[in-house]
Backbone as CSV, one residue per row, in Angstrom:
resi,resn,N_x,N_y,N_z,CA_x,CA_y,CA_z,C_x,C_y,C_z
1,MET,0.611,-1.539,-0.200,-0.171,0.177,0.073,0.987,1.229,0.012
2,ALA,1.536,1.320,0.835,2.825,2.366,0.848,3.797,2.934,-0.389
3,ARG,3.598,1.790,-1.155,4.569,2.314,-2.638,3.744,3.103,-3.723
4,ARG,2.365,3.025,-3.312,1.076,4.274,-4.057,1.436,5.638,-3.266
5,TYR,2.108,5.841,-2.283,2.211,7.064,-1.744,3.459,7.086,-1.655
6,ASP,4.313,6.044,-1.909,5.957,7.059,-1.324,6.965,7.808,-2.154
7,SER,6.012,7.995,-3.734,7.101,8.465,-4.719,6.443,10.204,-4.488
8,SER,5.103,10.483,-3.990,5.262,11.802,-3.767,4.925,12.652,-2.549
9,THR,5.761,13.909,-2.316,5.698,14.457,-1.162,4.269,15.383,-1.040
10,THR,3.509,15.250,-1.828,2.282,16.153,-1.360,0.913,15.163,-1.333
11,THR,1.373,14.047,-1.471,-0.042,13.189,-0.986,0.120,12.418,0.210
12,PHE,-0.852,12.456,1.266,-1.291,11.786,2.256,-1.256,10.153,2.012
13,SER,-0.351,9.114,2.957,-1.048,7.744,2.747,-2.364,7.574,3.594
14,PRO,-2.799,6.691,3.408,-4.291,6.294,4.020,-3.782,6.545,5.825
15,GLU,-2.386,6.037,6.243,-1.952,6.002,7.576,-2.223,7.902,7.782
16,GLY,-2.325,8.470,6.894,-1.819,10.224,7.205,-0.132,10.025,7.903
17,ARG,1.021,9.595,6.441,2.229,9.547,6.494,2.524,10.368,5.050
18,LEU,3.344,11.518,5.273,4.171,11.641,4.151,5.559,10.945,4.101
19,HIS,5.227,10.065,3.481,6.416,9.112,3.123,8.139,9.762,2.889
20,GLN,7.842,10.481,1.780,8.954,11.132,0.953,9.835,12.014,2.328
21,VAL,8.949,12.591,3.062,9.585,13.544,4.410,10.105,12.689,4.974
22,GLU,9.244,11.534,5.571,10.079,10.429,6.489,11.311,9.961,5.661
23,TYR,11.384,9.222,4.422,12.834,9.046,3.703,13.885,10.113,4.202
24,ALA,13.670,11.104,4.313,14.583,12.463,4.319,15.037,12.406,5.923
25,ILE,14.192,12.470,6.597,14.626,12.245,8.181,15.423,10.875,8.411
26,GLU,14.924,9.741,7.558,15.398,8.671,7.589,16.922,9.022,7.211
27,ALA,17.736,9.761,6.237,18.892,9.826,5.664,19.487,10.945,6.641
28,ILE,18.708,11.490,7.170,19.941,12.515,8.190,20.031,11.267,9.934
29,ASN,19.361,10.523,9.808,19.877,9.396,10.389,21.265,8.858,10.492
30,ASN,21.164,8.661,8.953,22.445,7.996,8.819,23.429,8.728,8.676
31,ALA,23.569,10.179,8.477,24.468,11.167,8.705,25.698,11.128,9.871
32,GLY,26.617,12.119,9.341,27.506,12.303,10.632,26.998,13.207,11.794
33,THR,26.901,12.531,13.111,26.616,12.809,14.515,27.142,14.574,14.807
34,CYS,26.088,15.319,15.088,26.133,16.852,15.481,25.524,16.539,17.358
35,VAL,26.180,17.796,17.857,25.696,17.923,19.261,25.507,18.740,19.508
36,GLY,24.780,19.601,19.928,24.212,20.568,20.825,24.301,21.193,22.554
37,ILE,25.140,22.075,22.998,24.778,21.820,24.562,24.744,23.608,24.545
38,LEU,23.521,23.777,25.459,23.980,25.035,26.199,24.532,25.258,27.441
39,ALA,25.107,26.190,27.520,25.849,26.345,28.923,25.640,27.312,28.956
40,LYS,26.028,27.905,30.135,25.568,29.241,31.295,26.676,30.155,30.484
41,ASP,27.266,30.043,29.803,27.952,31.412,29.431,28.048,31.000,27.964
42,GLY,27.509,29.837,27.175,27.410,30.087,25.528,26.952,29.075,25.478
43,ILE,27.213,28.427,24.368,26.724,27.007,23.538,28.055,26.292,23.146
44,VAL,27.654,24.982,23.085,29.060,24.399,22.300,27.942,23.282,21.203
45,MET,29.078,23.648,20.190,28.381,22.257,18.772,29.909,21.138,18.744
46,ALA,29.232,20.113,19.028,30.092,19.459,18.272,29.666,18.620,17.286
47,SER,30.834,17.935,16.176,29.971,17.261,15.232,31.305,16.100,14.913
48,GLU,30.847,15.440,14.211,31.778,14.153,13.619,31.721,14.614,12.052
49,ARG,33.299,14.590,11.888,33.586,14.494,10.051,34.129,13.502,10.261
50,ARG,33.545,13.080,8.663,33.788,11.863,8.024,34.371,11.811,7.019
51,ILE,36.053,10.969,6.847,36.716,11.412,5.683,36.710,10.058,5.189
52,THR,36.056,10.528,4.447,36.092,9.157,2.932,37.146,8.654,2.221
53,SER,38.358,9.646,1.923,39.728,9.314,1.515,40.665,10.095,2.174
54,GLY,41.669,9.828,1.767,42.945,10.100,2.779,43.604,10.924,1.667
55,LEU,42.940,10.895,0.076,43.381,11.700,-0.629,42.922,13.302,-0.642
56,LEU,42.115,13.252,-0.160,40.665,14.471,-0.179,41.959,15.783,0.054
57,ALA,41.575,16.675,-0.190,42.622,17.453,-0.168,41.679,18.325,1.127
58,PRO,42.527,18.754,2.220,41.633,19.481,3.156,40.842,20.709,3.376
59,ALA,39.504,20.482,3.812,38.894,21.847,3.603,39.279,23.263,3.851
60,LYS,39.037,23.966,3.356,39.996,25.267,3.971,38.848,26.014,4.863
61,VAL,37.786,25.524,5.116,36.544,26.214,5.586,35.989,24.682,6.465
62,SER,35.186,24.645,7.602,34.436,23.655,7.839,33.426,23.402,7.053
63,GLU,33.157,22.114,7.048,32.191,21.726,6.059,30.813,20.974,7.086
64,LYS,31.011,21.517,8.603,29.862,21.291,9.469,29.431,22.218,10.070
65,THR,30.194,23.428,10.522,29.526,24.163,10.875,29.999,25.751,9.825
66,TYR,28.677,26.266,10.149,28.401,27.664,9.335,28.163,29.107,10.245
67,GLN,29.030,30.178,9.929,28.108,31.267,10.445,27.180,32.046,9.405
68,LEU,25.934,32.162,10.066,25.100,33.058,9.248,25.185,34.580,9.394
69,CYS,25.616,34.798,10.550,25.684,36.158,10.707,26.414,36.368,12.092
70,ASN,26.651,37.476,12.383,27.623,37.762,13.733,26.700,37.039,14.779
71,HIS,25.619,36.537,14.955,25.108,36.329,16.239,24.352,34.761,16.398
72,ALA,24.454,34.089,15.152,24.053,33.096,15.168,25.027,32.263,14.379
73,SER,24.750,30.856,14.522,25.654,29.766,13.587,24.650,28.757,13.823
74,CYS,25.373,27.818,12.075,24.237,26.376,12.245,25.447,25.120,12.644
75,ASN,24.662,24.081,12.465,25.610,22.676,12.649,24.971,21.985,11.574
76,VAL,25.327,21.104,10.846,24.759,20.723,9.934,24.744,19.147,9.860
77,ALA,23.677,18.500,9.576,23.782,16.347,9.431,23.036,16.376,7.800
78,GLY,23.847,15.892,7.073,22.796,15.069,6.143,23.371,15.538,4.874
79,LEU,22.898,15.899,3.676,23.007,16.671,2.066,24.175,17.856,2.511
80,THR,25.134,18.338,2.543,25.815,19.444,2.516,25.170,20.275,1.159
81,ALA,25.549,19.599,0.508,24.622,20.404,-0.981,23.334,21.366,-1.052
82,ASP,22.950,19.982,0.145,21.004,20.325,0.416,21.421,22.190,1.371
83,ALA,22.318,21.846,2.342,22.289,22.666,3.259,22.846,23.752,2.829
84,ASN,23.807,24.364,1.813,24.176,25.133,1.215,23.404,26.471,0.542
85,ILE,22.367,25.277,0.093,20.726,26.621,-0.425,20.149,27.528,0.859
86,LEU,20.152,26.248,1.866,19.601,27.246,3.243,20.075,28.203,3.388
87,ILE,21.585,27.544,4.010,22.626,28.790,4.612,22.537,30.160,3.894
88,ASP,22.626,29.893,2.667,22.531,30.786,1.611,21.153,31.693,1.691
89,GLN,20.222,31.373,1.953,18.454,31.640,2.450,18.621,32.491,3.455
90,ALA,19.532,31.946,4.633,19.486,32.408,6.352,19.971,33.414,6.061
91,ARG,21.646,33.734,5.388,22.404,35.093,5.268,21.645,35.948,5.137
92,LEU,21.153,35.458,3.640,20.116,36.871,3.258,19.186,37.245,3.870
93,ARG,18.359,36.645,4.549,17.376,36.960,5.421,18.141,37.801,6.713
94,ALA,19.197,37.669,7.023,19.842,38.323,8.355,19.971,39.553,7.955
95,GLY,20.939,39.550,6.590,21.612,40.572,5.867,20.245,41.670,5.763
96,ARG,19.531,41.361,5.026,18.114,42.147,4.702,17.459,42.765,5.910
97,TYR,17.355,42.311,7.159,16.769,42.430,8.288,17.439,43.639,9.186
98,GLN,18.850,43.360,9.162,19.762,44.058,9.567,19.914,45.758,8.855
99,TYR,19.491,45.275,7.924,19.400,46.731,6.754,18.407,47.115,6.738
100,GLN,17.472,47.046,7.197,15.926,47.259,7.187,15.934,48.118,8.458
101,TYR,15.830,47.229,9.408,15.919,47.394,11.149,16.786,47.794,11.939
102,GLN,18.290,48.234,11.307,18.952,48.405,11.654,19.378,47.741,13.158
103,GLU,19.207,46.369,13.345,19.187,45.774,14.114,19.463,44.654,13.935
104,PRO,20.008,43.470,14.874,20.252,41.515,14.624,18.776,40.917,14.408
105,ILE,18.881,40.744,13.512,17.738,39.532,13.524,17.421,39.015,14.566
106,PRO,16.205,38.810,15.378,16.225,37.829,16.461,16.360,36.068,15.579
107,VAL,16.861,35.289,17.083,17.275,34.161,16.450,15.985,33.036,16.175
108,GLU,15.089,33.200,16.644,13.963,32.271,16.654,13.475,32.979,15.160
109,GLN,13.154,34.089,15.089,12.526,34.220,13.412,13.278,34.421,12.532
110,LEU,14.623,33.865,12.334,15.820,33.280,11.892,15.678,31.762,11.393
111,VAL,15.363,30.818,12.667,15.256,29.526,12.406,13.855,29.292,11.937
112,GLU,12.468,30.410,11.971,11.611,29.941,11.575,11.789,30.187,10.204
113,TYR,12.165,30.988,9.633,12.338,31.541,8.208,12.878,30.214,7.233
114,VAL,14.341,30.181,7.747,15.014,28.823,7.063,13.712,27.476,7.487
115,CYS,12.548,27.533,8.746,12.109,26.040,8.219,10.948,26.260,7.350
116,ASN,10.283,27.633,7.105,9.244,27.681,6.354,9.740,27.559,4.876
117,TYR,10.834,27.965,4.604,11.333,27.415,3.077,11.329,25.920,2.872
118,LYS,11.975,25.359,4.050,12.087,24.021,3.985,10.720,22.958,4.037
119,GLN,9.374,23.737,4.527,8.051,23.039,4.540,7.537,23.742,3.134
120,PHE,8.121,24.712,2.448,7.401,24.854,1.190,7.900,23.839,-0.186
121,TYR,8.640,22.969,0.445,9.429,21.759,-0.498,8.612,20.365,-0.173
122,THR,7.989,20.509,0.784,6.873,19.548,1.026,5.369,19.839,0.916
123,GLN,5.302,20.435,0.324,3.832,21.184,-0.294,3.601,21.419,-1.918
124,ARG,4.485,21.047,-2.214,4.485,21.555,-3.994,4.761,20.217,-4.751
125,GLY,4.537,19.825,-6.084,4.677,19.005,-6.894,6.025,19.168,-7.272
126,GLY,6.642,18.513,-7.943,7.720,18.307,-8.475,8.955,18.803,-7.574
127,LEU,8.979,18.831,-5.891,10.101,19.308,-5.624,10.674,18.262,-4.656
128,ARG,11.498,17.849,-3.554,11.945,16.927,-3.102,12.106,17.591,-1.625
129,PRO,11.984,17.098,-0.423,12.332,17.557,0.825,13.860,17.616,1.106
130,PHE,14.263,18.954,1.836,15.588,18.988,1.347,16.477,17.826,2.365
131,GLY,17.344,17.483,2.173,18.092,15.911,2.780,18.843,16.695,3.823
132,VAL,18.402,17.578,4.990,19.411,18.260,5.936,18.640,18.475,7.056
133,ALA,19.602,18.268,8.408,18.543,18.805,9.493,20.020,19.785,9.911
134,PHE,19.428,20.850,10.924,20.275,21.607,11.603,20.322,21.797,13.265
135,LEU,21.523,22.329,13.456,21.103,22.196,15.035,21.605,24.058,14.736
136,PHE,20.862,25.143,15.100,20.564,26.674,15.394,21.531,27.000,16.580
137,ALA,22.817,27.762,16.738,23.632,28.250,17.805,23.042,29.895,17.784
138,GLY,22.608,30.555,18.648,22.492,31.955,18.632,22.360,32.272,19.608
139,TYR,22.529,33.977,19.876,22.273,34.713,21.063,21.891,36.014,20.787
140,ASP,20.923,36.678,21.314,20.024,37.816,21.597,19.775,38.221,22.960
141,GLU,19.925,39.720,22.987,19.745,40.631,24.174,18.376,40.257,24.937
142,HIS,17.364,39.889,24.581,16.251,39.562,25.034,16.293,38.229,25.963
143,HIS,16.358,36.797,25.098,16.716,35.715,25.158,17.550,35.064,25.695
144,GLY,19.140,35.815,25.608,20.177,34.813,25.525,20.714,34.029,24.828
145,PHE,21.831,33.655,24.887,21.869,31.907,24.160,20.862,30.966,23.649
146,GLN,20.138,30.388,22.770,19.724,29.875,22.266,19.946,28.882,21.769
147,LEU,19.348,27.555,21.804,19.789,26.515,20.762,18.487,25.531,20.166
148,TYR,18.542,25.514,18.358,17.027,25.274,18.210,17.570,24.025,16.954
149,GLN,16.416,22.803,17.160,16.878,21.826,15.775,15.837,22.024,15.013
150,SER,16.188,21.311,14.061,15.152,21.838,12.811,14.787,19.957,11.989
151,ASP,14.345,20.111,11.247,14.294,18.902,10.443,13.730,18.631,8.716
152,PRO,13.499,18.218,8.175,13.421,18.635,6.837,11.683,18.688,6.539
153,SER,10.923,18.610,7.349,9.742,18.865,7.713,9.225,20.324,8.104
154,GLY,10.175,20.686,8.173,9.927,22.357,8.417,9.894,22.799,10.063
155,ASN,9.628,21.426,10.683,9.341,21.542,12.562,10.939,22.279,12.597
156,TYR,10.709,22.858,13.751,11.883,23.112,14.685,11.630,23.490,15.966
157,SER,11.970,23.244,17.172,12.017,23.277,18.840,13.411,23.792,19.445
158,GLY,12.908,24.291,20.348,14.407,24.701,21.223,14.740,23.820,22.324
159,TRP,15.718,23.854,22.823,16.432,22.397,23.101,17.631,22.909,24.001
160,LYS,17.873,22.620,25.410,18.665,22.823,26.336,20.049,21.972,26.241
161,ALA,19.905,20.614,25.541,20.792,19.815,24.796,20.474,18.973,23.600
162,THR,20.561,18.560,22.579,20.186,17.280,21.608,21.127,16.956,20.654
163,VAL,20.989,15.929,20.522,21.779,15.151,18.908,20.763,14.947,18.262
164,ILE,21.818,15.262,16.937,21.080,14.416,15.265,22.289,14.093,14.487
165,GLY,21.836,13.081,13.691,22.389,12.295,12.680,22.615,11.022,13.963
166,ALA,23.440,10.102,12.972,23.541,8.868,13.222,23.730,8.521,14.688
167,ASN,23.237,7.594,15.307,23.174,6.844,16.565,22.544,7.971,17.830
168,ASN,21.635,9.009,17.258,21.361,10.347,17.844,20.550,9.463,19.033
169,GLN,19.818,8.733,19.177,18.781,8.221,20.429,20.364,7.826,21.611
170,ALA,21.112,7.280,20.816,22.097,6.765,22.322,22.838,7.941,22.638
171,GLY,22.912,8.852,21.721,23.796,10.247,22.463,22.290,11.141,23.376
172,LYS,21.157,10.949,23.026,20.176,11.971,23.813,19.941,11.007,25.073
173,SER,20.025,9.413,24.979,19.954,9.228,26.374,21.045,9.863,27.562
174,LEU,22.638,9.442,26.965,23.557,10.165,27.542,23.258,11.596,27.876
175,LEU,22.893,12.363,27.296,22.403,13.433,27.786,21.550,13.436,28.786
176,LYS,20.299,13.151,28.803,19.634,12.803,29.577,19.966,12.541,31.118
177,ALA,21.203,11.406,31.157,21.537,11.177,32.243,22.872,12.495,32.713
178,GLU,23.103,12.365,32.006,24.364,13.653,32.245,24.466,15.478,32.300
179,TYR,23.366,15.778,31.489,23.479,17.170,31.631,22.458,17.635,32.736
180,LYS,23.105,18.755,33.698,22.369,19.169,34.313,21.648,20.310,34.212
181,THR,20.319,20.401,34.281,19.551,21.199,33.534,19.334,22.637,34.441
182,GLY,19.675,22.768,35.592,19.650,24.139,36.775,18.261,23.546,37.177
183,GLU,17.357,22.831,37.522,16.358,22.650,37.929,15.829,22.565,38.760
184,GLU,17.102,21.448,39.484,16.973,20.601,40.715,18.071,21.689,41.852
185,GLU,17.816,21.416,43.470,18.329,22.788,43.998,19.682,21.942,44.438
186,GLY,20.894,23.260,44.247,22.526,22.631,44.105,22.769,22.397,42.935
187,GLU,22.037,22.453,41.809,22.975,22.214,40.713,22.701,23.199,39.269
188,SER,23.395,23.156,38.855,23.805,24.632,37.718,24.147,23.566,36.340
189,ILE,23.908,24.501,35.627,23.777,24.305,34.004,25.414,24.442,33.722
190,PRO,25.669,23.246,32.997,27.621,23.416,32.440,28.101,24.586,32.244
191,ASP,29.357,25.059,32.328,30.029,26.014,32.048,30.561,25.576,30.384
192,LEU,31.340,26.885,29.532,31.500,26.100,28.410,32.671,24.596,28.147
193,GLN,33.423,25.108,29.240,34.392,23.629,29.365,33.801,22.094,29.637
194,GLU,33.113,22.500,30.373,32.089,20.845,31.108,31.153,20.626,29.759
195,ALA,30.665,21.516,29.073,29.612,21.294,27.750,31.144,20.458,26.805
196,LEU,32.195,21.336,26.505,32.868,20.728,25.898,33.122,19.146,25.806
197,LYS,33.441,18.566,27.274,33.627,17.343,27.682,32.595,16.607,27.306
198,LEU,31.389,17.186,27.629,29.912,15.607,27.681,29.871,16.162,26.265
199,ALA,30.281,16.885,25.564,30.039,17.317,23.962,30.780,15.596,23.165
200,VAL,32.277,15.657,23.689,33.405,14.836,23.506,32.260,13.326,23.929
201,LYS,32.159,13.383,25.311,31.802,12.104,25.453,30.583,11.358,24.989
202,VAL,29.686,12.395,24.504,28.573,11.776,23.677,28.955,11.305,22.532
203,LEU,29.973,12.032,21.388,30.578,11.308,19.836,30.972,10.155,20.275
204,ASN,31.723,10.846,21.455,32.609,8.733,21.982,31.903,7.746,21.622
205,LYS,30.300,7.869,22.713,29.224,6.732,22.406,28.708,6.577,20.987
206,THR,28.631,7.853,20.352,27.967,7.324,19.385,28.977,6.888,17.698
207,MET,30.041,7.402,18.165,31.028,7.260,16.896,31.867,5.740,17.677
208,ASP,31.401,4.858,17.543,32.018,3.491,18.124,32.892,2.978,17.392
209,GLY,33.924,2.671,18.400,35.365,2.079,17.708,36.247,3.101,16.878
210,THR,36.281,4.437,17.809,37.268,5.386,17.203,37.787,5.208,17.910
211,SER,39.345,5.377,18.101,40.497,5.372,18.497,41.106,7.083,19.331
212,SER,41.597,7.023,20.733,41.717,8.324,20.843,42.713,9.363,19.919
213,ALA,43.507,8.424,19.264,44.505,9.093,18.342,43.742,9.727,16.795
214,ALA,42.807,9.228,16.718,41.784,9.047,15.426,40.912,10.277,15.961
215,ALA,40.602,10.310,17.641,39.612,11.399,17.609,39.253,12.680,17.333
216,SER,40.540,13.296,17.650,40.429,14.953,17.217,40.615,15.125,15.906
217,GLU,41.107,14.387,14.662,40.956,14.027,13.158,39.426,14.142,13.288
218,LYS,38.647,13.166,13.924,37.120,12.816,13.455,35.918,13.698,14.049
219,MET,36.569,14.425,14.822,35.643,15.564,15.955,36.037,17.146,15.305
220,GLU,34.770,17.770,15.383,34.990,19.093,15.220,34.689,19.722,16.286
221,LEU,34.946,20.756,17.112,34.264,21.418,18.431,34.718,22.859,17.973
222,TYR,33.114,23.420,18.617,32.713,24.620,18.092,32.345,25.306,19.405
223,THR,32.924,27.004,19.848,31.983,27.344,20.564,31.478,28.565,20.225
224,MET,30.284,29.378,21.160,29.714,30.727,20.563,29.845,31.221,22.068
225,SER,30.289,31.892,22.441,30.523,32.722,23.488,30.249,34.371,23.558
226,LEU,30.441,34.786,24.790,30.450,36.328,24.742,31.599,36.866,24.951
227,GLU,31.925,38.246,24.174,33.361,39.001,24.487,33.120,40.498,24.459
228,ASN,33.117,41.008,25.471,33.128,42.464,25.176,31.396,42.668,24.959
229,GLY,30.926,41.949,25.233,29.249,42.140,24.361,29.114,41.417,23.044
230,GLU,30.334,41.233,22.348,29.660,40.958,21.094,29.817,39.491,20.811
231,CYS,29.210,38.434,20.179,29.070,37.376,20.142,30.889,36.970,19.216
232,ALA,31.300,35.786,20.195,32.917,35.411,19.625,32.459,33.571,19.036
233,HIS,32.863,33.387,17.598,32.575,31.862,17.544,33.951,31.356,17.502
234,LYS,34.173,30.343,17.638,35.208,29.851,17.637,35.421,28.106,17.538
235,ILE,36.159,27.733,16.220,36.283,26.282,16.012,37.957,26.023,16.790
236,LEU,37.822,25.347,17.542,38.786,24.616,18.541,39.681,23.912,16.941
237,ASN,40.982,24.118,17.358,42.039,23.704,16.694,42.588,22.159,17.004
238,LYS,43.577,21.491,16.511,43.585,20.227,16.548,44.325,19.966,18.157
239,THR,45.070,20.932,18.028,45.371,20.571,19.518,44.775,21.213,20.495
240,GLU,44.257,22.234,20.836,42.563,22.121,21.731,41.565,21.273,21.703
241,ALA,41.449,20.645,20.363,40.410,19.824,20.724,40.823,18.379,21.014
242,GLN,42.128,18.193,21.180,43.206,16.639,21.772,42.671,16.953,23.170
243,ALA,43.152,18.564,23.318,43.288,18.592,24.761,42.048,18.359,25.545
244,VAL,40.842,18.478,24.974,39.652,18.147,25.541,39.336,17.014,25.688
245,ILE,39.620,16.067,24.462,39.567,14.658,24.831,40.143,14.075,25.460
246,ASP,41.505,14.141,25.665,42.784,13.489,26.745,42.043,14.070,28.033
247,ALA,41.423,15.395,28.079,40.614,15.503,29.436,39.291,14.083,29.681
248,VAL,38.546,14.422,28.825,37.542,13.367,28.868,38.131,11.833,29.112
249,GLU,39.353,11.254,28.577,39.593,10.120,28.811,40.021,9.904,30.245
250,ALA,40.987,11.147,30.853,41.102,10.845,32.259,40.342,10.828,32.766
251,GLU,39.394,11.326,33.441,38.046,11.549,33.688,37.145,10.200,33.898
252,THR,37.353,9.581,32.576,36.790,7.963,32.428,37.914,7.267,33.462
253,ALA,39.053,7.501,32.751,39.817,6.640,33.419,39.794,6.356,35.048
254,SER,39.765,7.729,35.490,39.834,7.284,37.053,38.654,7.357,37.847
255,ALA,37.381,7.494,36.720,36.378,7.108,37.317,36.021,5.707,37.408
256,GLY,36.779,4.832,36.343,36.746,3.160,35.923,37.812,2.975,37.146
257,ASP,38.912,3.583,37.731,39.533,3.458,38.673,39.035,3.020,40.219
258,SER,37.915,4.052,40.230,37.456,3.541,41.938,35.992,3.633,41.588
């Protein structure tokens, strides 16, 4: 029965499902893992780099993390070519808003614009959904640091910590167990350094069989923080990433000994 409906993005199946949208979401579940964690002094996003060949020239810019404007960035899981179209649309919208109103676009408004663009591609004949999911990180003076997740259907939601891509359920289980939400008495949400370590732990869990030596090659760690009232975007270099990975391994080893 599903075969009659799975070639169209615009026709509901008798069960009320849009199969092409579900297939796009399934494609993302096979993509490199991305982790987003809200910290008290910023946001951490970590992603898995999938190196398909040692003969490839090193990328000149990140293929997982993209800055959209001065106060917003995103992480990509899925088809990078599809993501480039949406990233260009987001940058264009942010620039036009800044020009028109002389102030930065609110983060959620930027996310909603991108998601509306994605939703359009699920409701018109002859189009296919974008095969990409995003983690959006941003800051504005009214709501502080914010983390959002979106999928090919055009849905988006705000998170304190989440995972997209391969093995995302295992990653979310670890975050649920170890991320401190600050809602219980005596606990506070992690700072940037603690969030970086937690992100590495999540990637270690989702990237089964990755050795310590190869981990820094396969992980990209990004932080957003405030410096002198302005958003500072930073992708950790190999040495800095290895230092975080080593600290996580040392903690794991000491916890195992005790």
